[in-house]
C-alpha positions in Angstrom: 39.6 -11.5 -3.9 38.4 -8.7 -1.7 42.5 -7.5 -0.7 43.4 -7.1 -4.2 40.1 -5.0 -4.5 41.4 -3.4 -1.8 44.8 -3.2 -2.4 44.0 -1.7 -5.8 41.5 1.3 -4.0 43.6 1.9 -1.4 46.3 2.8 -4.2 44.5 4.9 -6.9 43.5 6.9 -4.3 47.0 7.4 -2.3 48.5 8.2 -6.5 45.0 10.3 -7.1 45.7 12.2 -3.9 49.3 12.9 -4.0 50.3 11.8 -0.8 53.6 12.5 0.5 54.0 8.2 0.8 54.6 5.5 -1.1 51.8 4.7 -2.5 51.9 1.4 -2.8 53.2 0.4 0.3 50.2 2.0 1.7 47.8 0.6 0.0 49.4 -2.9 0.7 49.6 -2.1 4.4 45.2 -1.0 4.6 44.1 -3.9 2.4 44.0 -6.4 5.8 40.3 -6.9 7.0 41.6 -5.7 10.5 40.9 -6.4 14.1 38.1 -4.3 14.5 35.9 -7.4 12.3 37.2 -10.2 15.2 34.8 -7.3 17.4 31.6 -7.8 15.1 32.1 -11.4 14.8 32.5 -12.0 18.9 29.0 -9.7 19.1 27.3 -11.7 15.9 28.3 -14.8 17.9 26.9 -13.8 21.4 24.1 -12.2 19.8 23.5 -15.4 18.2 23.3 -13.6 14.3 26.3 -15.8 12.9 27.1 -19.3 14.4 30.2 -20.8 15.1 31.4 -22.4 11.7 30.6 -18.9 10.5 32.1 -17.2 13.7 35.6 -19.7 13.1 36.0 -18.6 9.1 36.2 -15.2 9.6 37.9 -15.6 12.6 40.8 -17.5 10.5 40.3 -15.3 7.9 41.0 -11.4 9.7 44.6 -13.9 10.7 44.9 -14.4 8.0 44.8 -10.9 6.5 47.0 -9.4 9.7 49.7 -12.1 8.3 49.4 -11.7 5.0 48.9 -8.1 4.5 52.1 -7.7 7.7 54.5 -9.4 5.1 52.6 -8.6 2.1 54.1 -4.7 2.9 58.2 -6.1 3.7 57.6 -7.6 0.3 56.2 -4.6 -2.4 59.0 -3.8 -4.3 61.9 -1.0 -3.8 60.9 0.5 -7.6 56.8 1.0 -5.7 57.6 2.3 -2.4 59.5 6.0 -3.5 56.4 8.2 -2.3 55.1 10.3 -5.1 56.8 12.4 -7.0 54.9 16.4 -7.8 55.1 17.6 -10.6 56.5 21.4 -10.9 55.6 23.3 -13.9 57.2 25.0 -16.4 
C-alpha cells in the first residue's frame, strides 16, 4: 500500500510539473523504500531502539521493495512511458 501511494504521488507530481520524463516510469522507479533504510535500520539496531526481529523485517521489506521496483520499471506499458507533451496554444 505504501508503494502504491508513493507511485501515485510521484506520478501526479511529475505530471503537474510537466517534467520532460516518462512520468509512470519515474514514479515506479522512485517508489522503492531505498538503500538509506538499511542505514537507518542498522543505526536503530545498534542503538537499541529496535530489536532484531524488527530489523530483519525492515531489511526484508527494503530488499523486496528494491527488487520489485527494478522489475516493475521495466514492465511499465509503453503507452504510459511516453514523455508528457506540452500543449502549444493556438
